[in-house]
N, CA, C, O and the ligand as a Tripos MOL2 file, in Angstrom:
@<TRIPOS>MOLECULE
protein
  273   271    69     0     0
PROTEIN
NO_CHARGES

@<TRIPOS>ATOM
      1 N          21.5060   59.4050   84.1620 N.3       1 MET1
      2 CA         21.8330   59.6660   82.7580 C.3       1 MET1
      3 C          21.9120   61.1610   82.5150 C.2       1 MET1
      4 O          21.0250   61.7400   81.8870 O.2       1 MET1
      5 N          22.9220   61.7590   82.9870 N.am      2 SER2
      6 CA         23.0880   63.1910   82.7830 C.3       2 SER2
      7 C          24.3150   63.4460   81.9270 C.2       2 SER2
      8 O          25.3360   62.7680   82.0460 O.2       2 SER2
      9 N          24.1920   64.4020   81.0950 N.am      3 THR3
     10 CA         25.3330   64.8040   80.2810 C.3       3 THR3
     11 C          25.6740   66.2530   80.5680 C.2       3 THR3
     12 O          24.7930   67.0740   80.8250 O.2       3 THR3
     13 N          26.9600   66.5550   80.5210 N.am      4 GLN4
     14 CA         27.3710   67.9230   80.7890 C.3       4 GLN4
     15 C          27.5210   68.7330   79.5040 C.2       4 GLN4
     16 O          28.0110   69.8630   79.5070 O.2       4 GLN4
     17 N          27.0900   68.1280   78.4240 N.am      5 THR5
     18 CA         27.3120   68.7880   77.1410 C.3       5 THR5
     19 C          26.6400   70.1500   77.0820 C.2       5 THR5
     20 O          27.2040   71.1040   76.5470 O.2       5 THR5
     21 N          25.4300   70.2400   77.6350 N.am      6 ASP6
     22 CA         24.6690   71.4730   77.5250 C.3       6 ASP6
     23 C          24.7490   72.3170   78.7900 C.2       6 ASP6
     24 O          24.0570   73.3280   78.9090 O.2       6 ASP6
     25 N          25.5880   71.9070   79.7290 N.am      7 THR7
     26 CA         25.7070   72.6710   80.9630 C.3       7 THR7
     27 C          26.4710   73.9660   80.7120 C.2       7 THR7
     28 O          27.5660   73.9380   80.1510 O.2       7 THR7
     29 N          25.9140   75.0820   81.1150 N.am      8 PRO8
     30 CA         26.6540   76.3490   80.9710 C.3       8 PRO8
     31 C          27.9630   76.2840   81.7500 C.2       8 PRO8
     32 O          28.0220   75.7380   82.8510 O.2       8 PRO8
     33 N          28.9800   76.8380   81.1720 N.am      9 CYS9
     34 CA         30.2970   76.7360   81.7850 C.3       9 CYS9
     35 C          30.9560   78.1050   81.7870 C.2       9 CYS9
     36 O          30.9280   78.8300   80.7930 O.2       9 CYS9
     37 N          31.5410   78.4370   82.9090 N.am     10 THR10
     38 CA         32.2780   79.6850   83.0180 C.3      10 THR10
     39 C          33.7690   79.3790   82.9510 C.2      10 THR10
     40 O          34.2740   78.5140   83.6660 O.2      10 THR10
     41 N          34.4480   80.0890   82.0960 N.am     11 VAL11
     42 CA         35.8870   79.8980   81.9740 C.3      11 VAL11
     43 C          36.5900   80.7350   83.0290 C.2      11 VAL11
     44 O          36.4220   81.9520   83.1040 O.2      11 VAL11
     45 N          37.3800   80.0500   83.8370 N.am     12 VAL12
     46 CA         38.1550   80.7340   84.8660 C.3      12 VAL12
     47 C          39.6230   80.4980   84.5770 C.2      12 VAL12
     48 O          40.0820   79.3580   84.5160 O.2      12 VAL12
     49 N          40.3370   81.5580   84.4040 N.am     13 ARG13
     50 CA         41.7720   81.4140   84.1390 C.3      13 ARG13
     51 C          42.5060   81.1110   85.4330 C.2      13 ARG13
     52 O          42.4320   81.8670   86.4020 O.2      13 ARG13
     53 N          43.2210   79.9820   85.4300 N.am     14 ARG14
     54 CA         43.9910   79.5890   86.6060 C.3      14 ARG14
     55 C          45.4310   79.3680   86.1730 C.2      14 ARG14
     56 O          45.8370   78.2550   85.8380 O.2      14 ARG14
     57 N          46.1800   80.4360   86.1880 N.am     15 GLU15
     58 CA         47.5670   80.3380   85.7650 C.3      15 GLU15
     59 C          48.4140   79.5750   86.7780 C.2      15 GLU15
     60 O          49.5580   79.2150   86.5000 O.2      15 GLU15
     61 N          47.8390   79.3300   87.9630 N.am     16 ASP16
     62 CA         48.6010   78.6480   89.0000 C.3      16 ASP16
     63 C          48.4110   77.1370   88.9400 C.2      16 ASP16
     64 O          49.0790   76.3980   89.6640 O.2      16 ASP16
     65 N          47.5090   76.6770   88.0860 N.am     17 LEU17
     66 CA         47.2860   75.2450   87.9670 C.3      17 LEU17
     67 C          47.8930   74.7420   86.6680 C.2      17 LEU17
     68 O          47.8770   75.4230   85.6430 O.2      17 LEU17
     69 N          48.4290   73.5320   86.7390 N.am     18 VAL18
     70 CA         49.0610   72.9420   85.5700 C.3      18 VAL18
     71 C          48.1350   71.8660   85.0100 C.2      18 VAL18
     72 O          47.6690   71.0040   85.7560 O.2      18 VAL18
     73 N          47.8650   71.9060   83.7190 N.am     19 PRO19
     74 CA         47.0200   70.8640   83.1300 C.3      19 PRO19
     75 C          47.6870   69.4950   83.2200 C.2      19 PRO19
     76 O          48.9120   69.3850   83.2530 O.2      19 PRO19
     77 N          46.8570   68.4560   83.2600 N.am     20 VAL20
     78 CA         47.3530   67.0870   83.3070 C.3      20 VAL20
     79 C          46.8710   66.3600   82.0540 C.2      20 VAL20
     80 O          45.6970   66.4280   81.6900 O.2      20 VAL20
     81 N          47.8010   65.6650   81.4050 N.am     21 CYS21
     82 CA         47.4510   64.9070   80.2140 C.3      21 CYS21
     83 C          46.4580   63.8030   80.5680 C.2      21 CYS21
     84 O          46.7060   63.0370   81.4990 O.2      21 CYS21
     85 N          45.3400   63.7050   79.8490 N.am     22 PRO22
     86 CA         44.3580   62.6600   80.1390 C.3      22 PRO22
     87 C          44.8360   61.2800   79.7440 C.2      22 PRO22
     88 O          44.2140   60.2820   80.1100 O.2      22 PRO22
     89 N          45.9290   61.2050   79.0050 N.am     23 HIS23
     90 CA         46.4020   59.9130   78.5160 C.3      23 HIS23
     91 C          47.4780   59.3140   79.4180 C.2      23 HIS23
     92 O          47.4160   58.1360   79.7720 O.2      23 HIS23
     93 N          48.4720   60.1380   79.7880 N.am     24 CYS24
     94 CA         49.5850   59.6010   80.5610 C.3      24 CYS24
     95 C          49.6460   60.2070   81.9630 C.2      24 CYS24
     96 O          50.5500   59.8840   82.7340 O.2      24 CYS24
     97 N          48.6890   61.0870   82.3030 N.am     25 ASN25
     98 CA         48.5900   61.6730   83.6400 C.3      25 ASN25
     99 C          49.8410   62.4320   84.0450 C.2      25 ASN25
    100 O          50.1590   62.5210   85.2310 O.2      25 ASN25
    101 N          50.5450   62.9740   83.0800 N.am     26 THR26
    102 CA         51.7100   63.7840   83.3740 C.3      26 THR26
    103 C          51.3070   65.2530   83.4130 C.2      26 THR26
    104 O          50.5520   65.7240   82.5620 O.2      26 THR26
    105 N          51.8170   65.9670   84.4040 N.am     27 GLU27
    106 CA         51.5610   67.3950   84.4530 C.3      27 GLU27
    107 C          52.2290   68.0780   83.2700 C.2      27 GLU27
    108 O          53.3540   67.7520   82.8930 O.2      27 GLU27
    109 N          51.5120   69.0280   82.6980 N.am     28 LEU28
    110 CA         51.9730   69.6430   81.4620 C.3      28 LEU28
    111 C          52.1670   71.1430   81.6430 C.2      28 LEU28
    112 O          51.2370   71.9220   81.4310 O.2      28 LEU28
    113 N          53.3700   71.5480   82.0340 N.am     29 PRO29
    114 CA         53.6560   72.9870   82.0930 C.3      29 PRO29
    115 C          53.6360   73.6140   80.7100 C.2      29 PRO29
    116 O          53.5250   74.8320   80.5710 O.2      29 PRO29
    117 N          53.7440   72.7740   79.6840 N.am     30 GLU30
    118 CA         53.6090   73.2690   78.3250 C.3      30 GLU30
    119 C          52.9370   72.2060   77.4730 C.2      30 GLU30
    120 O          53.0480   71.0090   77.7410 O.2      30 GLU30
    121 N          52.2500   72.6550   76.4580 N.am     31 ILE31
    122 CA         51.5680   71.7580   75.5280 C.3      31 ILE31
    123 C          52.0970   72.0430   74.1410 C.2      31 ILE31
    124 O          52.2830   73.2000   73.7640 O.2      31 ILE31
    125 N          52.3400   70.9910   73.3840 N.am     32 TYR32
    126 CA         52.8510   71.1710   72.0390 C.3      32 TYR32
    127 C          51.7140   71.3740   71.0550 C.2      32 TYR32
    128 O          50.6200   70.8350   71.2170 O.2      32 TYR32
    129 N          51.9940   72.1470   70.0550 N.am     33 ALA33
    130 CA         51.0120   72.3670   69.0070 C.3      33 ALA33
    131 C          51.7370   72.4720   67.6800 C.2      33 ALA33
    132 O          52.8420   73.0080   67.6010 O.2      33 ALA33
    133 N          51.1160   71.9640   66.6570 N.am     34 ARG34
    134 CA         51.6930   72.0840   65.3330 C.3      34 ARG34
    135 C          50.5860   72.0810   64.2990 C.2      34 ARG34
    136 O          49.4500   71.6850   64.5630 O.2      34 ARG34
    137 N          50.9550   72.5370   63.1160 N.am     35 LYS35
    138 CA         50.0130   72.5230   62.0110 C.3      35 LYS35
    139 C          49.8570   71.0910   61.5110 C.2      35 LYS35
    140 O          50.8450   70.4420   61.1670 O.2      35 LYS35
    141 N          48.6370   70.6010   61.4710 N.am     36 PRO36
    142 CA         48.4380   69.2580   60.9520 C.3      36 PRO36
    143 C          48.8180   69.1860   59.4810 C.2      36 PRO36
    144 O          48.6630   70.1470   58.7260 O.2      36 PRO36
    145 N          49.3260   68.0050   59.0940 N.am     37 LYS37
    146 CA         49.6630   67.7790   57.6890 C.3      37 LYS37
    147 C          48.6590   66.8050   57.0920 C.2      37 LYS37
    148 O          47.9940   66.0450   57.7960 O.2      37 LYS37
    149 N          48.5760   66.8560   55.7890 N.am     38 GLY38
    150 CA         47.7410   65.8900   55.1180 C.3      38 GLY38
    151 C          46.3740   66.4340   54.7470 C.2      38 GLY38
    152 O          46.0630   67.6010   54.9860 O.2      38 GLY38
    153 N          45.5730   65.5760   54.1640 N.am     39 PRO39
    154 CA         44.2890   66.0310   53.6010 C.3      39 PRO39
    155 C          43.3060   66.5360   54.6450 C.2      39 PRO39
    156 O          42.3700   67.2630   54.3140 O.2      39 PRO39
    157 N          43.5060   66.1600   55.8920 N.am     40 PHE40
    158 CA         42.5570   66.5910   56.9180 C.3      40 PHE40
    159 C          42.9720   67.9010   57.5720 C.2      40 PHE40
    160 O          42.1490   68.5920   58.1740 O.2      40 PHE40
    161 N          44.2370   68.2360   57.4520 N.am     41 GLY41
    162 CA         44.7440   69.3250   58.2690 C.3      41 GLY41
    163 C          44.9300   70.6480   57.5730 C.2      41 GLY41
    164 O          45.2070   71.6530   58.2270 O.2      41 GLY41
    165 N          44.7880   70.6730   56.2830 N.am     42 ILE42
    166 CA         45.0800   71.9070   55.5530 C.3      42 ILE42
    167 C          44.1200   73.0100   55.9880 C.2      42 ILE42
    168 O          42.9050   72.8980   55.8260 O.2      42 ILE42
    169 N          44.6820   74.0600   56.5330 N.am     43 GLY43
    170 CA         43.8770   75.2130   56.9010 C.3      43 GLY43
    171 C          42.9940   74.9910   58.1080 C.2      43 GLY43
    172 O          42.0600   75.7560   58.3460 O.2      43 GLY43
    173 N          43.2780   73.9500   58.8750 N.am     44 ARG44
    174 CA         42.4060   73.6540   60.0150 C.3      44 ARG44
    175 C          42.9660   74.1560   61.3330 C.2      44 ARG44
    176 O          42.4590   73.7870   62.3930 O.2      44 ARG44
    177 N          43.9860   74.9780   61.2970 N.am     45 GLY45
    178 CA         44.5350   75.4820   62.5420 C.3      45 GLY45
    179 C          45.5770   74.5400   63.1180 C.2      45 GLY45
    180 O          46.3790   73.9610   62.3860 O.2      45 GLY45
    181 N          45.5600   74.3930   64.4300 N.am     46 PHE46
    182 CA         46.5890   73.6400   65.1140 C.3      46 PHE46
    183 C          46.0410   72.3620   65.7190 C.2      46 PHE46
    184 O          44.8600   72.2570   66.0480 O.2      46 PHE46
    185 N          46.9380   71.3930   65.8540 N.am     47 VAL47
    186 CA         46.6300   70.2220   66.6540 C.3      47 VAL47
    187 C          47.4810   70.2950   67.9200 C.2      47 VAL47
    188 O          48.6880   70.5280   67.8510 O.2      47 VAL47
    189 N          46.8560   70.0980   69.0570 N.am     48 PHE48
    190 CA         47.5450   70.1790   70.3370 C.3      48 PHE48
    191 C          47.7880   68.7760   70.8640 C.2      48 PHE48
    192 O          46.8980   67.9260   70.8370 O.2      48 PHE48
    193 N          49.0040   68.5420   71.3440 N.am     49 PHE49
    194 CA         49.3230   67.2090   71.8110 C.3      49 PHE49
    195 C          50.2810   67.2540   72.9840 C.2      49 PHE49
    196 O          50.9560   68.2530   73.2340 O.2      49 PHE49
    197 N          50.3170   66.1360   73.6940 N.am     50 CYS50
    198 CA         51.1270   66.0200   74.8920 C.3      50 CYS50
    199 C          52.5950   65.8730   74.5270 C.2      50 CYS50
    200 O          52.9250   65.0610   73.6630 O.2      50 CYS50
    201 N          53.4900   66.6330   75.1570 N.am     51 PRO51
    202 CA         54.9220   66.5190   74.8720 C.3      51 PRO51
    203 C          55.5140   65.1870   75.3110 C.2      51 PRO51
    204 O          56.5780   64.7890   74.8380 O.2      51 PRO51
    205 N          54.8170   64.4930   76.2240 N.am     52 HIS52
    206 CA         55.3650   63.2630   76.7860 C.3      52 HIS52
    207 C          54.9340   62.0450   75.9900 C.2      52 HIS52
    208 O          55.7750   61.2710   75.5340 O.2      52 HIS52
    209 N          53.6320   61.8690   75.8210 N.am     53 CYS53
    210 CA         53.1570   60.6840   75.1070 C.3      53 CYS53
    211 C          52.7420   61.0150   73.6780 C.2      53 CYS53
    212 O          52.4570   60.1190   72.8830 O.2      53 CYS53
    213 N          52.7090   62.3040   73.3570 N.am     54 ARG54
    214 CA         52.4110   62.7860   72.0060 C.3      54 ARG54
    215 C          51.0130   62.4290   71.5400 C.2      54 ARG54
    216 O          50.7150   62.4950   70.3480 O.2      54 ARG54
    217 N          50.1610   62.0550   72.4690 N.am     55 LYS55
    218 CA         48.7850   61.8180   72.0710 C.3      55 LYS55
    219 C          48.0470   63.1440   71.9130 C.2      55 LYS55
    220 O          48.2850   64.1000   72.6510 O.2      55 LYS55
    221 N          47.1710   63.1770   70.9610 N.am     56 VAL56
    222 CA         46.4750   64.4200   70.6230 C.3      56 VAL56
    223 C          45.4120   64.7200   71.6720 C.2      56 VAL56
    224 O          44.6170   63.8560   72.0440 O.2      56 VAL56
    225 N          45.4190   65.9700   72.1410 N.am     57 MET57
    226 CA         44.4310   66.3830   73.1370 C.3      57 MET57
    227 C          43.3340   67.2360   72.5350 C.2      57 MET57
    228 O          42.2670   67.3840   73.1300 O.2      57 MET57
    229 N          43.5780   67.7930   71.3770 N.am     58 GLY58
    230 CA         42.5070   68.5910   70.7980 C.3      58 GLY58
    231 C          42.9960   69.3970   69.6150 C.2      58 GLY58
    232 O          44.1720   69.3750   69.2530 O.2      58 GLY58
    233 N          42.0640   70.0990   69.0350 N.am     59 PHE59
    234 CA         42.3600   70.9260   67.8840 C.3      59 PHE59
    235 C          41.9060   72.3500   68.1640 C.2      59 PHE59
    236 O          40.9360   72.5780   68.8870 O.2      59 PHE59
    237 N          42.6110   73.2860   67.5900 N.am     60 GLY60
    238 CA         42.2290   74.6670   67.8110 C.3      60 GLY60
    239 C          42.5450   75.5050   66.5920 C.2      60 GLY60
    240 O          43.3870   75.1520   65.7660 O.2      60 GLY60
    241 N          41.8540   76.6130   66.5000 N.am     61 ALA61
    242 CA         42.0330   77.4820   65.3480 C.3      61 ALA61
    243 C          43.1650   78.4690   65.5560 C.2      61 ALA61
    244 O          43.6500   79.0800   64.6040 O.2      61 ALA61
    245 N          43.5870   78.6250   66.8080 N.am     62 GLN62
    246 CA         44.6410   79.5760   67.0900 C.3      62 GLN62
    247 C          45.4270   79.0850   68.3030 C.2      62 GLN62
    248 O          45.0570   78.1110   68.9600 O.2      62 GLN62
    249 N          46.5140   79.7860   68.5740 N.am     63 TRP63
    250 CA         47.3900   79.3440   69.6370 C.3      63 TRP63
    251 C          46.7310   79.4680   70.9960 C.2      63 TRP63
    252 O          46.7190   78.5160   71.7760 O.2      63 TRP63
    253 N          46.1890   80.6250   71.2750 N.am     64 TYR64
    254 CA         45.6370   80.8470   72.6010 C.3      64 TYR64
    255 C          44.1850   81.2970   72.4700 C.2      64 TYR64
    256 O          43.9120   82.4920   72.3520 O.2      64 TYR64
    257 N          43.2630   80.3520   72.4900 N.am     65 PRO65
    258 CA         41.8570   80.7050   72.2830 C.3      65 PRO65
    259 C          41.2050   81.2700   73.5370 C.2      65 PRO65
    260 O          40.1300   80.8230   73.9370 O.2      65 PRO65
    261 N          41.8570   82.2570   74.1600 N.am     66 PHE66
    262 CA         41.3030   82.8510   75.3600 C.3      66 PHE66
    263 C          41.0280   84.3400   75.1060 C.2      66 PHE66
    264 O          41.8100   85.0220   74.4440 O.2      66 PHE66
    265 N          39.9340   84.8160   75.6290 N.am     67 PRO67
    266 CA         39.6890   86.2600   75.5130 C.3      67 PRO67
    267 C          40.6960   87.0450   76.3370 C.2      67 PRO67
    268 O          41.0730   86.6140   77.4260 O.2      67 PRO67
    269 N          41.1210   88.1510   75.8480 N.am     68 GLY68
    270 CA         42.1080   88.9590   76.5440 C.3      68 GLY68
    271 C          43.4780   88.4040   76.3360 C.2      68 GLY68
    272 O          44.4510   88.9550   76.8500 O.2      68 GLY68
    273 ZN         50.4740   62.4660   77.7520 Zn       69 ZN69
@<TRIPOS>BOND
     1     1     2 1
     2     2     3 1
     3     3     4 2
     4     3     5 am
     5     5     6 1
     6     6     7 1
     7     7     8 2
     8     7     9 am
     9     9    10 1
    10    10    11 1
    11    11    12 2
    12    11    13 am
    13    13    14 1
    14    14    15 1
    15    15    16 2
    16    15    17 am
    17    17    18 1
    18    18    19 1
    19    19    20 2
    20    19    21 am
    21    21    22 1
    22    22    23 1
    23    23    24 2
    24    23    25 am
    25    25    26 1
    26    26    27 1
    27    27    28 2
    28    27    29 am
    29    29    30 1
    30    30    31 1
    31    31    32 2
    32    31    33 am
    33    33    34 1
    34    34    35 1
    35    35    36 2
    36    35    37 am
    37    37    38 1
    38    38    39 1
    39    39    40 2
    40    39    41 am
    41    41    42 1
    42    42    43 1
    43    43    44 2
    44    43    45 am
    45    45    46 1
    46    46    47 1
    47    47    48 2
    48    47    49 am
    49    49    50 1
    50    50    51 1
    51    51    52 2
    52    51    53 am
    53    53    54 1
    54    54    55 1
    55    55    56 2
    56    55    57 am
    57    57    58 1
    58    58    59 1
    59    59    60 2
    60    59    61 am
    61    61    62 1
    62    62    63 1
    63    63    64 2
    64    63    65 am
    65    65    66 1
    66    66    67 1
    67    67    68 2
    68    67    69 am
    69    69    70 1
    70    70    71 1
    71    71    72 2
    72    71    73 am
    73    73    74 1
    74    74    75 1
    75    75    76 2
    76    75    77 am
    77    77    78 1
    78    78    79 1
    79    79    80 2
    80    79    81 am
    81    81    82 1
    82    82    83 1
    83    83    84 2
    84    83    85 am
    85    85    86 1
    86    86    87 1
    87    87    88 2
    88    87    89 am
    89    89    90 1
    90    90    91 1
    91    91    92 2
    92    91    93 am
    93    93    94 1
    94    94    95 1
    95    95    96 2
    96    95    97 am
    97    97    98 1
    98    98    99 1
    99    99   100 2
   100    99   101 am
   101   101   102 1
   102   102   103 1
   103   103   104 2
   104   103   105 am
   105   105   106 1
   106   106   107 1
   107   107   108 2
   108   107   109 am
   109   109   110 1
   110   110   111 1
   111   111   112 2
   112   111   113 am
   113   113   114 1
   114   114   115 1
   115   115   116 2
   116   115   117 am
   117   117   118 1
   118   118   119 1
   119   119   120 2
   120   119   121 am
   121   121   122 1
   122   122   123 1
   123   123   124 2
   124   123   125 am
   125   125   126 1
   126   126   127 1
   127   127   128 2
   128   127   129 am
   129   129   130 1
   130   130   131 1
   131   131   132 2
   132   131   133 am
   133   133   134 1
   134   134   135 1
   135   135   136 2
   136   135   137 am
   137   137   138 1
   138   138   139 1
   139   139   140 2
   140   139   141 am
   141   141   142 1
   142   142   143 1
   143   143   144 2
   144   143   145 am
   145   145   146 1
   146   146   147 1
   147   147   148 2
   148   147   149 am
   149   149   150 1
   150   150   151 1
   151   151   152 2
   152   151   153 am
   153   153   154 1
   154   154   155 1
   155   155   156 2
   156   155   157 am
   157   157   158 1
   158   158   159 1
   159   159   160 2
   160   159   161 am
   161   161   162 1
   162   162   163 1
   163   163   164 2
   164   163   165 am
   165   165   166 1
   166   166   167 1
   167   167   168 2
   168   167   169 am
   169   169   170 1
   170   170   171 1
   171   171   172 2
   172   171   173 am
   173   173   174 1
   174   174   175 1
   175   175   176 2
   176   175   177 am
   177   177   178 1
   178   178   179 1
   179   179   180 2
   180   179   181 am
   181   181   182 1
   182   182   183 1
   183   183   184 2
   184   183   185 am
   185   185   186 1
   186   186   187 1
   187   187   188 2
   188   187   189 am
   189   189   190 1
   190   190   191 1
   191   191   192 2
   192   191   193 am
   193   193   194 1
   194   194   195 1
   195   195   196 2
   196   195   197 am
   197   197   198 1
   198   198   199 1
   199   199   200 2
   200   199   201 am
   201   201   202 1
   202   202   203 1
   203   203   204 2
   204   203   205 am
   205   205   206 1
   206   206   207 1
   207   207   208 2
   208   207   209 am
   209   209   210 1
   210   210   211 1
   211   211   212 2
   212   211   213 am
   213   213   214 1
   214   214   215 1
   215   215   216 2
   216   215   217 am
   217   217   218 1
   218   218   219 1
   219   219   220 2
   220   219   221 am
   221   221   222 1
   222   222   223 1
   223   223   224 2
   224   223   225 am
   225   225   226 1
   226   226   227 1
   227   227   228 2
   228   227   229 am
   229   229   230 1
   230   230   231 1
   231   231   232 2
   232   231   233 am
   233   233   234 1
   234   234   235 1
   235   235   236 2
   236   235   237 am
   237   237   238 1
   238   238   239 1
   239   239   240 2
   240   239   241 am
   241   241   242 1
   242   242   243 1
   243   243   244 2
   244   243   245 am
   245   245   246 1
   246   246   247 1
   247   247   248 2
   248   247   249 am
   249   249   250 1
   250   250   251 1
   251   251   252 2
   252   251   253 am
   253   253   254 1
   254   254   255 1
   255   255   256 2
   256   255   257 am
   257   257   258 1
   258   258   259 1
   259   259   260 2
   260   259   261 am
   261   261   262 1
   262   262   263 1
   263   263   264 2
   264   263   265 am
   265   265   266 1
   266   266   267 1
   267   267   268 2
   268   267   269 am
   269   269   270 1
   270   270   271 1
   271   271   272 2
@<TRIPOS>SUBSTRUCTURE
     1 MET1         2 RESIDUE 1 A MET
     2 SER2         6 RESIDUE 1 A SER
     3 THR3        10 RESIDUE 1 A THR
     4 GLN4        14 RESIDUE 1 A GLN
     5 THR5        18 RESIDUE 1 A THR
     6 ASP6        22 RESIDUE 1 A ASP
     7 THR7        26 RESIDUE 1 A THR
     8 PRO8        30 RESIDUE 1 A PRO
     9 CYS9        34 RESIDUE 1 A CYS
    10 THR10       38 RESIDUE 1 A THR
    11 VAL11       42 RESIDUE 1 A VAL
    12 VAL12       46 RESIDUE 1 A VAL
    13 ARG13       50 RESIDUE 1 A ARG
    14 ARG14       54 RESIDUE 1 A ARG
    15 GLU15       58 RESIDUE 1 A GLU
    16 ASP16       62 RESIDUE 1 A ASP
    17 LEU17       66 RESIDUE 1 A LEU
    18 VAL18       70 RESIDUE 1 A VAL
    19 PRO19       74 RESIDUE 1 A PRO
    20 VAL20       78 RESIDUE 1 A VAL
    21 CYS21       82 RESIDUE 1 A CYS
    22 PRO22       86 RESIDUE 1 A PRO
    23 HIS23       90 RESIDUE 1 A HIS
    24 CYS24       94 RESIDUE 1 A CYS
    25 ASN25       98 RESIDUE 1 A ASN
    26 THR26      102 RESIDUE 1 A THR
    27 GLU27      106 RESIDUE 1 A GLU
    28 LEU28      110 RESIDUE 1 A LEU
    29 PRO29      114 RESIDUE 1 A PRO
    30 GLU30      118 RESIDUE 1 A GLU
    31 ILE31      122 RESIDUE 1 A ILE
    32 TYR32      126 RESIDUE 1 A TYR
    33 ALA33      130 RESIDUE 1 A ALA
    34 ARG34      134 RESIDUE 1 A ARG
    35 LYS35      138 RESIDUE 1 A LYS
    36 PRO36      142 RESIDUE 1 A PRO
    37 LYS37      146 RESIDUE 1 A LYS
    38 GLY38      150 RESIDUE 1 A GLY
    39 PRO39      154 RESIDUE 1 A PRO
    40 PHE40      158 RESIDUE 1 A PHE
    41 GLY41      162 RESIDUE 1 A GLY
    42 ILE42      166 RESIDUE 1 A ILE
    43 GLY43      170 RESIDUE 1 A GLY
    44 ARG44      174 RESIDUE 1 A ARG
    45 GLY45      178 RESIDUE 1 A GLY
    46 PHE46      182 RESIDUE 1 A PHE
    47 VAL47      186 RESIDUE 1 A VAL
    48 PHE48      190 RESIDUE 1 A PHE
    49 PHE49      194 RESIDUE 1 A PHE
    50 CYS50      198 RESIDUE 1 A CYS
    51 PRO51      202 RESIDUE 1 A PRO
    52 HIS52      206 RESIDUE 1 A HIS
    53 CYS53      210 RESIDUE 1 A CYS
    54 ARG54      214 RESIDUE 1 A ARG
    55 LYS55      218 RESIDUE 1 A LYS
    56 VAL56      222 RESIDUE 1 A VAL
    57 MET57      226 RESIDUE 1 A MET
    58 GLY58      230 RESIDUE 1 A GLY
    59 PHE59      234 RESIDUE 1 A PHE
    60 GLY60      238 RESIDUE 1 A GLY
    61 ALA61      242 RESIDUE 1 A ALA
    62 GLN62      246 RESIDUE 1 A GLN
    63 TRP63      250 RESIDUE 1 A TRP
    64 TYR64      254 RESIDUE 1 A TYR
    65 PRO65      258 RESIDUE 1 A PRO
    66 PHE66      262 RESIDUE 1 A PHE
    67 PRO67      266 RESIDUE 1 A PRO
    68 GLY68      270 RESIDUE 1 A GLY
    69 ZN69       273 GROUP 0 **** ****
C-alpha cells in the first residue's frame, strides 16, 4: 500500500521523448490546449487534451509550466 503522492520528484526535461496519451496510447508530438468555457472554466487557465481522442489530460494555468 504505497502511494507516490508524497514522493519527491525531480523534473527532467526530455525533449527527445514524446508523451503518450493515457487514454488512446497515441504518441503526442503536440498537445492541444484551449480556454475552458462555462461556469467552471472562467479564469481557470487552460485545459489540455489529446488531439486524437480529445480526452482531457489535465489543467494548467499557463501554456508551458516549466522553469526556464
Ligand atoms: Zn488520446
